[in-house]
VEXKOLKOL-990145 format. One line per 10 residues: number of its first residue (from 1); their letters; for each residue x, y, z of N, C-alpha, C, O, CB. Coordinates in steps of 0.1 Angstrom, whole numbers, plus 5000, padded with zeros to 4 digits. Glycine has a CB too. Example, Ala and Ser with C-alpha at 12.3 -4.5 7.8 and 13.67 -1.06 7.14 Angstrom:
REM VEXKOLKOL-990145
1) AS) 5132/4943/5078/5123/4955/5078/5132/4967/5078/5142/4967/5085/5113/4955/5090 ~ 5128/4978/5071/5137/4989/5071/5129/5000/5079/5134/5011/5080/5141/4994/5057
This chain:
REM VEXKOLKOL-990145
1) IVDEQHRFGV) 3023/5359/5937/3034/5369/5940/3028/5382/5942/3018/5387/5937/3046/5369/5928 ~ 3039/5388/5955/3037/5398/5957/3048/5409/5954/3059/5405/5959/3033/5396/5967 ~ 3049/5418/5949/3057/5424/5938/3057/5441/5950/3047/5445/5957/3046/5425/5918 ~ 3070/5447/5950/3070/5460/5960/3065/5455/5974/3055/5461/5978/3060/5474/5954 ~ 3069/5444/5981/3066/5437/5991/3067/5446/6006/3058/5446/6015/3074/5425/5990 ~ 3078/5453/6006/3077/5465/6013/3062/5473/6019/3057/5476/6030/3084/5473/6004 ~ 3058/5473/6004/3044/5482/6007/3034/5474/6013/3023/5478/6012/3036/5489/5992 ~ 3035/5463/6019/3024/5457/6023/3026/5453/6035/3038/5449/6038/3020/5448/6016 ~ 3017/5454/6046/3019/5448/6061/3011/5432/6059/3003/5426/6051/3009/5460/6075 ~ 3022/5428/6077/3018/5417/6077/3003/5407/6071/3000/5399/6062/3020/5417/6089
11) LQRGRVLELG) 2996/5415/6081/2986/5410/6081/2977/5412/6062/2966/5408/6059/2979/5416/6095 ~ 2985/5418/6055/2980/5419/6043/2983/5406/6034/2976/5402/6025/2984/5432/6037 ~ 2992/5402/6036/3002/5394/6034/2994/5382/6039/2988/5374/6032/3017/5399/6040 ~ 2994/5382/6048/2984/5368/6053/2972/5362/6052/2968/5351/6056/2983/5369/6064 ~ 2964/5372/6046/2948/5375/6045/2949/5365/6030/2941/5357/6025/2942/5396/6044 ~ 2963/5372/6022/2967/5367/6009/2967/5353/6006/2964/5347/5996/2978/5370/6007 ~ 2974/5350/6018/2975/5334/6019/2966/5326/6026/2968/5314/6025/2986/5331/6025 ~ 2954/5330/6033/2947/5325/6035/2937/5320/6024/2935/5308/6022/2945/5332/6042 ~ 2930/5332/6017/2926/5332/6004/2930/5319/5996/2922/5311/5990/2934/5344/5998 ~ 2942/5318/5997/2949/5304/5986/2949/5295/5996/2955/5286/5990/2965/5304/5978
21) RASVGKTPHV) 2947/5293/6005/2947/5280/6013/2931/5282/6013/2925/5271/6014/2955/5280/6030 ~ 2922/5291/6011/2908/5284/6009/2902/5278/6000/2892/5271/6001/2900/5291/6010 ~ 2912/5282/5985/2911/5279/5974/2913/5265/5967/2908/5260/5957/2918/5286/5970 ~ 2922/5259/5976/2932/5250/5971/2933/5242/5981/2936/5231/5977/2945/5257/5967 ~ 2930/5243/5993/2932/5236/6003/2945/5236/6012/2946/5232/6023/2928/5224/5998 ~ 2956/5242/6005/2971/5239/6011/2973/5250/6004/2967/5254/5994/2980/5225/6009 ~ 2988/5256/6014/2996/5270/6012/2999/5269/5994/2999/5260/5987/3014/5269/6023 ~ 2999/5282/5992/3004/5282/5981/3016/5287/5976/3020/5297/5982/2997/5286/5977 ~ 3022/5283/5968/3037/5289/5962/3036/5303/5963/3027/5309/5956/3041/5284/5947 ~ 3050/5314/5974/3049/5324/5972/3060/5329/5971/3070/5325/5977/3043/5328/5978
31) LVMTATPIPR) 3058/5342/5960/3076/5346/5956/3069/5364/5960/3059/5370/5954/3084/5341/5931 ~ 3076/5368/5970/3082/5380/5972/3087/5390/5965/3092/5382/5958/3088/5378/5978 ~ 3090/5401/5961/3098/5406/5956/3101/5421/5958/3091/5427/5954/3097/5403/5947 ~ 3109/5430/5961/3116/5439/5963/3125/5448/5963/3135/5442/5969/3117/5440/5965 ~ 3128/5460/5960/3145/5465/5958/3152/5470/5972/3164/5471/5976/3145/5479/5947 ~ 3141/5473/5979/3142/5473/5994/3140/5467/6004/3130/5468/6011/3139/5480/5997 ~ 3148/5461/6006/3144/5450/6021/3146/5452/6033/3155/5447/6039/3150/5439/6023 ~ 3138/5461/6038/3134/5469/6048/3136/5456/6058/3133/5445/6053/3118/5478/6046 ~ 3140/5457/6071/3137/5446/6086/3130/5440/6081/3136/5431/6076/3130/5450/6101 ~ 3114/5442/6078/3105/5432/6078/3106/5426/6075/3101/5416/6080/3097/5432/6075
41) TLALTVYGDL) 3117/5426/6058/3115/5421/6044/3124/5408/6050/3122/5397/6048/3120/5431/6027 ~ 3135/5414/6061/3142/5402/6063/3140/5392/6073/3145/5381/6074/3152/5404/6065 ~ 3132/5398/6079/3127/5390/6096/3121/5380/6082/3128/5370/6080/3111/5400/6112 ~ 3110/5382/6075/3103/5376/6068/3109/5365/6061/3102/5354/6061/3099/5382/6062 ~ 3121/5366/6055/3132/5357/6053/3135/5348/6060/3132/5337/6057/3142/5361/6051 ~ 3141/5350/6072/3149/5344/6080/3136/5338/6089/3141/5329/6096/3161/5354/6087 ~ 3122/5340/6093/3113/5334/6103/3105/5327/6096/3099/5317/6099/3105/5342/6112 ~ 3106/5333/6080/3096/5328/6069/3101/5314/6064/3093/5306/6059/3095/5338/6054 ~ 3116/5312/6067/3123/5305/6058/3121/5301/6040/3120/5290/6034/3123/5295/6064 ~ 3122/5315/6036/3126/5315/6021/3140/5318/6015/3150/5325/6017/3118/5324/6014
51) DVSLLDELPP) 3134/5306/6006/3151/5310/5996/3150/5321/5990/3139/5325/5986/3156/5300/5983 ~ 3161/5328/5988/3168/5339/5982/3172/5342/5971/3184/5339/5969/3176/5342/5985 ~ 3164/5348/5962/3171/5349/5944/3178/5365/5948/3172/5373/5956/3155/5349/5926 ~ 3190/5367/5942/3193/5383/5945/3198/5386/5932/3208/5381/5928/3205/5388/5958 ~ 3191/5395/5926/3192/5403/5909/3202/5416/5911/3197/5428/5911/3173/5410/5901 ~ 3217/5414/5915/3224/5427/5916/3228/5435/5907/3238/5442/5908/3233/5425/5921 ~ 3222/5433/5898/3227/5441/5884/3218/5446/5877/3207/5442/5877/3234/5433/5875 ~ 3223/5459/5868/3207/5464/5862/3211/5461/5852/3223/5460/5848/3200/5480/5862 ~ 3199/5461/5845/3193/5460/5831/3200/5458/5822/3211/5463/5826/3188/5469/5827 ~ 3202/5455/5811/3210/5460/5798/3206/5472/5797/3194/5474/5800/3209/5453/5785
61) GRTPVVTEVF) 3214/5482/5791/3213/5493/5787/3208/5508/5798/3206/5519/5795/3204/5489/5775 ~ 3208/5502/5809/3210/5509/5818/3219/5518/5827/3227/5510/5831/3207/5504/5822 ~ 3221/5528/5831/3234/5534/5835/3232/5540/5851/3222/5546/5854/3239/5547/5824 ~ 3240/5537/5859/3241/5536/5875/3236/5556/5878/3242/5565/5874/3262/5530/5881 ~ 3223/5556/5888/3225/5570/5897/3234/5574/5897/3242/5567/5903/3222/5572/5909 ~ 3241/5587/5892/3249/5592/5905/3241/5603/5914/3236/5612/5907/3265/5600/5899 ~ 3239/5605/5923/3235/5609/5936/3243/5624/5946/3253/5624/5953/3236/5596/5943 ~ 3238/5630/5945/3246/5640/5951/3239/5647/5965/3227/5648/5965/3249/5650/5940 ~ 3245/5651/5973/3235/5661/5985/3241/5676/5986/3252/5681/5987/3237/5654/6005 ~ 3227/5682/5983/3222/5697/5988/3222/5702/5998/3214/5696/6006/3211/5700/5986
71) RDTQRDKVYQ) 3228/5713/6003/3223/5719/6012/3210/5731/6014/3217/5741/6014/3232/5722/6016 ~ 3200/5734/6015/3195/5740/6009/3190/5757/6002/3182/5764/5997/3189/5733/6012 ~ 3205/5758/6010/3209/5768/6008/3213/5770/5988/3214/5780/5982/3219/5769/6020 ~ 3216/5758/5985/3222/5756/5975/3212/5749/5962/3214/5741/5953/3232/5748/5980 ~ 3200/5756/5967/3186/5753/5956/3184/5758/5942/3179/5753/5932/3172/5758/5963 ~ 3190/5770/5945/3190/5776/5931/3199/5767/5920/3194/5764/5909/3198/5792/5932 ~ 3214/5762/5925/3221/5754/5915/3214/5743/5911/3216/5736/5901/3234/5750/5918 ~ 3207/5740/5920/3199/5723/5920/3188/5722/5908/3186/5713/5900/3187/5719/5937 ~ 3182/5736/5909/3172/5739/5900/3181/5742/5884/3176/5736/5875/3163/5753/5906 ~ 3192/5750/5881/3198/5752/5873/3201/5738/5865/3197/5736/5853/3209/5759/5878
81) LLRGAVEAGR) 3207/5729/5873/3212/5714/5865/3196/5706/5865/3196/5696/5858/3227/5702/5878 ~ 3186/5710/5870/3176/5706/5862/3168/5712/5850/3161/5707/5842/3169/5703/5868 ~ 3172/5728/5853/3167/5727/5837/3180/5726/5828/3176/5722/5817/3158/5743/5831 ~ 3190/5727/5829/3200/5722/5822/3197/5707/5814/3199/5706/5802/3210/5721/5833 ~ 3190/5696/5821/3186/5683/5817/3172/5686/5806/3171/5680/5795/3183/5673/5832 ~ 3164/5695/5811/3152/5694/5808/3155/5703/5792/3150/5699/5781/3141/5700/5821 ~ 3162/5712/5793/3167/5719/5779/3172/5711/5771/3171/5713/5759/3177/5730/5780 ~ 3178/5700/5776/3186/5691/5764/3173/5677/5762/3174/5668/5753/3205/5684/5772 ~ 3160/5678/5771/3152/5673/5760/3145/5659/5773/3136/5650/5771/3164/5666/5742 ~ 3149/5660/5781/3151/5655/5793/3142/5657/5800/3140/5669/5799/3161/5657/5798
91) QAYVVLPLVE) 3132/5650/5811/3125/5651/5820/3130/5649/5836/3139/5641/5840/3116/5644/5816 ~ 3123/5657/5845/3123/5654/5856/3113/5651/5866/3101/5653/5863/3129/5660/5860 ~ 3119/5648/5879/3110/5646/5893/3114/5659/5905/3125/5662/5907/3115/5630/5900 ~ 3105/5665/5910/3105/5671/5923/3095/5665/5935/3082/5664/5937/3103/5685/5920 ~ 3104/5662/5941/3095/5654/5954/3095/5661/5967/3105/5667/5971/3101/5639/5958 ~ 3084/5661/5974/3083/5664/5989/3073/5662/5997/3062/5657/5995/3083/5676/5990 ~ 3078/5666/6011/3071/5655/6019/3059/5660/6025/3055/5657/6036/3080/5650/6030 ~ 3053/5668/6017/3038/5674/6023/3028/5676/6006/3034/5676/5996/3041/5695/6032 ~ 3018/5676/6007/3006/5680/5998/3011/5695/5997/3019/5701/5989/2988/5678/6005 ~ 3002/5702/6011/2999/5715/6005/3004/5721/6023/3006/5714/6033/2978/5718/5997
101) ESDKESMQSI) 3006/5735/6022/3011/5738/6034/3005/5736/6048/2993/5738/6049/3012/5748/6032 ~ 3013/5733/6059/3003/5730/6068/3007/5741/6080/3018/5746/6083/3003/5713/6073 ~ 2996/5743/6084/2998/5753/6100/3004/5744/6111/3010/5752/6118/2981/5758/6107 ~ 3006/5732/6116/3017/5731/6124/3026/5739/6123/3032/5744/6113/3022/5722/6124 ~ 3026/5739/6136/3044/5749/6141/3054/5742/6133/3061/5745/6123/3051/5747/6162 ~ 3053/5729/6142/3066/5722/6135/3068/5721/6123/3080/5720/6120/3069/5711/6137 ~ 3058/5721/6112/3056/5721/6099/3057/5737/6090/3056/5739/6078/3042/5714/6100 ~ 3059/5746/6102/3053/5757/6087/3069/5758/6078/3069/5761/6066/3047/5780/6096 ~ 3077/5755/6083/3090/5758/6074/3092/5744/6064/3104/5741/6063/3106/5761/6084 ~ 3084/5738/6060/3086/5725/6052/3080/5728/6040/3068/5732/6043/3081/5711/6059
111) RDATGTAEEL) 3081/5727/6030/3082/5733/6017/3071/5720/6015/3072/5708/6017/3100/5735/6008 ~ 3057/5731/6006/3051/5712/6003/3048/5719/5988/3050/5730/5984/3030/5702/6014 ~ 3042/5702/5982/3042/5703/5972/3035/5709/5959/3039/5710/5947/3042/5696/5974 ~ 3017/5715/5967/3015/5725/5957/3019/5736/5958/3021/5741/5947/3005/5728/5955 ~ 3022/5744/5968/3032/5755/5965/3043/5757/5958/3047/5767/5951/3036/5757/5974 ~ 3050/5745/5960/3066/5748/5954/3067/5744/5940/3077/5745/5932/3079/5739/5961 ~ 3050/5739/5935/3046/5736/5919/3049/5754/5911/3056/5759/5902/3023/5729/5917 ~ 3037/5759/5923/3035/5774/5919/3046/5783/5916/3045/5793/5909/3027/5780/5928 ~ 3056/5778/5924/3067/5787/5931/3078/5788/5917/3082/5798/5912/3075/5778/5948 ~ 3080/5774/5914/3087/5770/5904/3085/5774/5888/3092/5779/5880/3088/5758/5905
121) AHGILHGLRV) 3072/5769/5888/3063/5773/5876/3070/5790/5873/3076/5793/5862/3044/5772/5881 ~ 3068/5798/5882/3065/5813/5882/3079/5818/5886/3081/5830/5881/3052/5818/5894 ~ 3088/5814/5891/3104/5810/5892/3113/5805/5885/3112/5805/5873/3107/5803/5900 ~ 3121/5800/5890/3136/5792/5884/3133/5786/5874/3142/5783/5866/3144/5780/5892 ~ 3118/5781/5872/3122/5769/5862/3106/5775/5856/3096/5768/5856/3124/5748/5871 ~ 3107/5792/5848/3098/5799/5843/3100/5795/5826/3110/5798/5820/3100/5815/5847 ~ 3090/5788/5822/3092/5787/5804/3093/5772/5804/3094/5769/5792/3107/5795/5795 ~ 3094/5759/5816/3091/5749/5814/3075/5744/5818/3069/5748/5828/3100/5743/5818 ~ 3071/5735/5810/3062/5728/5817/3058/5721/5829/3059/5708/5830/3061/5724/5812 ~ 3053/5727/5838/3058/5720/5855/3043/5715/5856/3034/5721/5849/3064/5734/5872
131) GLLHGKMSSD) 3041/5705/5863/3029/5696/5864/3026/5690/5883/3036/5691/5890/3032/5681/5853 ~ 3018/5687/5886/3017/5687/5900/3005/5668/5900/2995/5663/5894/3007/5707/5906 ~ 3014/5664/5912/3005/5655/5916/3005/5647/5928/3016/5644/5933/3006/5648/5908 ~ 2994/5643/5933/3000/5641/5946/2985/5635/5953/2975/5642/5950/3009/5655/5953 ~ 2982/5625/5963/2975/5618/5967/2960/5619/5971/2952/5610/5974/2981/5616/5973 ~ 2959/5638/5971/2947/5641/5976/2937/5643/5962/2925/5646/5960/2948/5656/5987 ~ 2947/5642/5954/2940/5641/5939/2929/5629/5932/2931/5617/5935/2953/5640/5930 ~ 2923/5632/5927/2911/5615/5925/2918/5608/5914/2927/5613/5907/2891/5618/5918 ~ 2913/5593/5913/2920/5587/5906/2924/5595/5890/2934/5597/5883/2912/5573/5907 ~ 2911/5596/5888/2913/5605/5873/2922/5615/5869/2927/5617/5858/2901/5612/5870
141) EKDCMMRAFI) 2925/5622/5883/2932/5636/5882/2947/5629/5879/2952/5629/5868/2931/5649/5899 ~ 2952/5623/5889/2961/5614/5887/2968/5606/5876/2979/5608/5871/2958/5609/5892 ~ 2959/5597/5874/2961/5590/5858/2963/5600/5847/2973/5599/5839/2947/5581/5854 ~ 2954/5608/5846/2956/5622/5834/2970/5622/5838/2978/5614/5833/2948/5639/5837 ~ 2971/5634/5848/2988/5637/5850/2998/5626/5845/3008/5629/5838/2991/5638/5867 ~ 2997/5614/5849/3012/5604/5848/3010/5603/5836/3021/5603/5831/3015/5589/5856 ~ 2995/5600/5823/2994/5601/5810/3003/5611/5804/3012/5607/5795/2982/5603/5807 ~ 3000/5630/5809/3008/5640/5802/3023/5635/5806/3030/5638/5796/3005/5655/5806 ~ 3027/5633/5810/3043/5634/5816/3049/5620/5806/3060/5620/5800/3045/5631/5839 ~ 3041/5609/5806/3049/5596/5803/3047/5599/5784/3053/5591/5777/3039/5577/5812
151) RHQVDVLVST) 3039/5612/5778/3038/5615/5764/3044/5631/5764/3042/5640/5757/3022/5613/5757 ~ 3055/5628/5776/3064/5645/5773/3056/5656/5770/3062/5663/5762/3074/5647/5760 ~ 3041/5660/5776/3038/5667/5780/3040/5680/5788/3037/5692/5787/3033/5661/5781 ~ 3045/5673/5797/3045/5679/5813/3068/5680/5812/3075/5671/5808/3034/5660/5831 ~ 3071/5687/5815/3086/5684/5816/3092/5682/5834/3102/5676/5836/3095/5699/5808 ~ 3084/5688/5843/3088/5692/5854/3077/5684/5863/3067/5691/5864/3090/5707/5854 ~ 3077/5674/5870/3063/5668/5879/3067/5671/5892/3078/5668/5895/3060/5651/5879 ~ 3061/5676/5897/3064/5683/5914/3053/5670/5922/3041/5671/5920/3058/5706/5918 ~ 3057/5663/5928/3051/5655/5935/3055/5651/5953/3065/5654/5960/3053/5645/5927 ~ 3042/5643/5954/3046/5641/5968/3055/5621/5968/3062/5618/5959/3027/5644/5980
161) TVIEVGIDVP) 3052/5615/5977/3059/5601/5972/3045/5593/5967/3044/5581/5972/3069/5592/5986 ~ 3035/5596/5958/3030/5586/5952/3037/5585/5945/3032/5574/5942/3020/5584/5947 ~ 3048/5586/5937/3056/5579/5924/3067/5572/5928/3076/5571/5920/3061/5589/5914 ~ 3068/5565/5943/3075/5561/5950/3078/5547/5942/3089/5545/5938/3069/5561/5962 ~ 3069/5539/5939/3067/5528/5935/3060/5532/5917/3053/5540/5913/3058/5520/5946 ~ 3069/5517/5911/3053/5515/5896/3054/5529/5887/3043/5532/5882/3030/5515/5906 ~ 3064/5536/5885/3064/5547/5873/3073/5541/5870/3080/5534/5876/3065/5563/5875 ~ 3074/5545/5854/3083/5542/5845/3085/5546/5832/3082/5540/5821/3083/5530/5844 ~ 3091/5559/5833/3091/5572/5821/3107/5570/5818/3115/5577/5825/3087/5591/5829 ~ 3111/5563/5810/3126/5561/5802/3132/5578/5801/3145/5580/5801/3123/5553/5783
171) NATVMVVEHA) 3125/5586/5801/3132/5598/5796/3132/5613/5806/3136/5625/5803/3125/5600/5781 ~ 3125/5605/5820/3131/5614/5834/3143/5605/5836/3144/5592/5835/3119/5615/5851 ~ 3152/5619/5838/3163/5616/5842/3171/5628/5855/3183/5630/5857/3170/5616/5827 ~ 3161/5633/5863/3167/5639/5874/3157/5639/5884/3145/5642/5882/3173/5652/5871 ~ 3162/5636/5895/3154/5636/5905/3157/5648/5915/3169/5652/5916/3156/5622/5912 ~ 3149/5654/5922/3153/5663/5934/3140/5659/5944/3128/5660/5942/3154/5682/5930 ~ 3150/5654/5961/3141/5649/5968/3143/5667/5974/3154/5673/5976/3144/5632/5978 ~ 3130/5674/5977/3133/5685/5989/3129/5680/6004/3118/5675/6007/3124/5701/5987 ~ 3141/5683/6013/3137/5681/6028/3138/5667/6028/3131/5660/6034/3123/5687/6033 ~ 3151/5661/6018/3154/5652/6022/3159/5646/6034/3166/5636/6033/3157/5650/6016
181) ERFGLSQLHQ) 3157/5650/6042/3165/5648/6056/3152/5642/6063/3153/5631/6068/3172/5665/6064 ~ 3142/5647/6064/3129/5636/6065/3122/5622/6064/3115/5615/6072/3125/5638/6060 ~ 3129/5621/6047/3130/5605/6044/3136/5597/6051/3147/5599/6056/3134/5601/6033 ~ 3130/5584/6051/3138/5570/6052/3148/5569/6044/3148/5579/6037/3131/5556/6050 ~ 3159/5559/6042/3163/5556/6031/3161/5547/6025/3168/5545/6016/3171/5557/6031 ~ 3151/5537/6029/3140/5530/6019/3134/5536/6009/3133/5531/5998/3129/5526/6024 ~ 3127/5549/6015/3123/5560/6007/3127/5565/5998/3118/5568/5991/3123/5568/6010 ~ 3141/5571/5992/3152/5576/5994/3152/5565/5981/3148/5569/5971/3160/5577/6008 ~ 3156/5556/5982/3161/5542/5974/3152/5542/5963/3156/5542/5951/3160/5527/5984 ~ 3137/5541/5968/3129/5539/5956/3123/5555/5950/3115/5556/5941/3114/5527/5962
191) LRGRVGRGAH) 3130/5566/5956/3125/5574/5951/3132/5574/5936/3127/5573/5925/3125/5586/5960 ~ 3149/5577/5942/3159/5576/5932/3155/5565/5923/3158/5568/5911/3172/5575/5938 ~ 3151/5552/5924/3150/5542/5914/3136/5546/5903/3131/5538/5896/3149/5527/5922 ~ 3131/5562/5902/3123/5564/5896/3130/5570/5881/3126/5571/5869/3115/5572/5904 ~ 3141/5571/5887/3148/5578/5874/3162/5563/5868/3163/5551/5872/3157/5598/5879 ~ 3169/5571/5860/3180/5555/5853/3173/5544/5850/3177/5532/5852/3191/5548/5862 ~ 3163/5549/5844/3152/5536/5838/3160/5535/5819/3158/5525/5812/3129/5544/5838 ~ 3165/5544/5816/3165/5544/5802/3180/5543/5804/3185/5538/5814/3159/5558/5792 ~ 3191/5549/5790/3202/5549/5784/3207/5562/5788/3219/5563/5790/3202/5546/5770 ~ 3200/5573/5790/3203/5584/5795/3213/5582/5812/3211/5573/5820/3189/5590/5796
201) ESSCYLVARF) 3223/5594/5812/3230/5593/5822/3214/5600/5834/3205/5608/5830/3247/5604/5820 ~ 3215/5596/5843/3209/5603/5851/3215/5606/5870/3223/5600/5877/3199/5595/5849 ~ 3206/5619/5874/3211/5623/5884/3200/5623/5896/3188/5624/5893/3216/5635/5881 ~ 3204/5620/5911/3189/5622/5921/3200/5633/5930/3211/5630/5935/3179/5603/5933 ~ 3194/5645/5929/3200/5653/5942/3192/5653/5951/3180/5650/5949/3204/5668/5941 ~ 3199/5655/5964/3191/5652/5977/3190/5667/5985/3201/5669/5990/3199/5637/5988 ~ 3181/5679/5987/3185/5687/5989/3182/5690/6005/3170/5694/6005/3182/5695/5979 ~ 3185/5689/6017/3188/5690/6033/3188/5702/6037/3195/5711/6031/3201/5684/6038 ~ 3179/5703/6048/3183/5710/6057/3188/5703/6077/3180/5699/6085/3172/5722/6056 ~ 3201/5703/6078/3210/5696/6084/3207/5705/6096/3198/5701/6103/3226/5695/6077
211) GQSEDAIRRL) 3212/5718/6101/3208/5719/6113/3216/5712/6122/3228/5711/6119/3196/5716/6114 ~ 3212/5705/6137/3223/5700/6139/3228/5686/6145/3236/5680/6153/3227/5708/6145 ~ 3216/5683/6133/3215/5667/6127/3226/5659/6122/3227/5658/6110/3205/5665/6116 ~ 3236/5653/6134/3245/5645/6123/3241/5635/6117/3244/5632/6105/3257/5641/6127 ~ 3232/5627/6126/3226/5615/6122/3219/5618/6109/3220/5609/6100/3217/5609/6132 ~ 3211/5631/6106/3209/5631/6088/3222/5633/6077/3222/5631/6065/3199/5644/6085 ~ 3228/5638/6084/3244/5640/6075/3244/5630/6071/3240/5628/6060/3258/5643/6082 ~ 3251/5616/6083/3254/5601/6078/3247/5597/6071/3253/5592/6062/3255/5592/6086 ~ 3232/5597/6070/3220/5588/6063/3228/5595/6046/3233/5590/6036/3198/5594/6069 ~ 3224/5607/6049/3224/5610/6035/3234/5608/6029/3234/5608/6017/3221/5622/6031
221) GVMERSTDGF) 3245/5607/6036/3259/5604/6028/3261/5591/6023/3270/5588/6015/3271/5608/6035 ~ 3251/5579/6030/3254/5567/6029/3244/5567/6016/3243/5555/6013/3252/5559/6043 ~ 3236/5575/6008/3230/5575/5996/3240/5578/5988/3242/5572/5978/3219/5583/5994 ~ 3248/5588/5993/3256/5596/5977/3265/5579/5974/3265/5573/5963/3272/5616/5982 ~ 3270/5577/5985/3278/5565/5980/3275/5551/5977/3285/5543/5975/3285/5563/5988 ~ 3262/5547/5977/3257/5534/5976/3244/5535/5965/3236/5544/5964/3252/5529/5991 ~ 3245/5525/5959/3231/5524/5953/3226/5510/5952/3220/5505/5943/3230/5531/5939 ~ 3231/5504/5963/3228/5486/5967/3218/5490/5981/3219/5494/5992/3247/5473/5972 ~ 3205/5484/5971/3189/5487/5984/3196/5475/5996/3188/5474/6005/3165/5479/5975 ~ 3205/5468/5999/3205/5462/6005/3212/5470/6019/3214/5463/6029/3208/5453/5998
């Protein structure tokens, strides 16, 4: 069984099948699961001659996530909405594309998780408990931060895409994605899936710098209109 199969490469899955054949002398039964069927998943289904089971409904007690796109000039409004949810007892994620500030000329205007966590804690989210999570932290540090978030010792978790899969905190109802124009549709769909995991109404706010990119506007419009991974 391969869960979150879009995170695995073709060779990785092939290696698992080889291990199965080596141990039992024949190809094992295979079940692959994903909420985001990327082109590779679809090719695997067609050329691998797999049967398809489609779960097209939310688990009992869950409500659909409302997605809204905001320009980066509206950031203050987004964080006021986030603060309102936290003051009502909920929790929130803020996701950024970089761990820390980049020296590359093309990336200097891109917000990073480390700097943003500090800026929010001392600025618009002052008084809230802001945590930081990213891939450069040790496993112990990441586990410690996630446990603190699960126990509601942290109100707002500022993170990179390390939270994209496998995180289940029903009390988290707000997802803010900064520089949403820099993420693919699959990633945005997975990130949005971190909220709306309980009975409380949940929101996903996509904050973007559009510039001249009509494509980015069109892609994020799709996210606003649909919650269907297909």
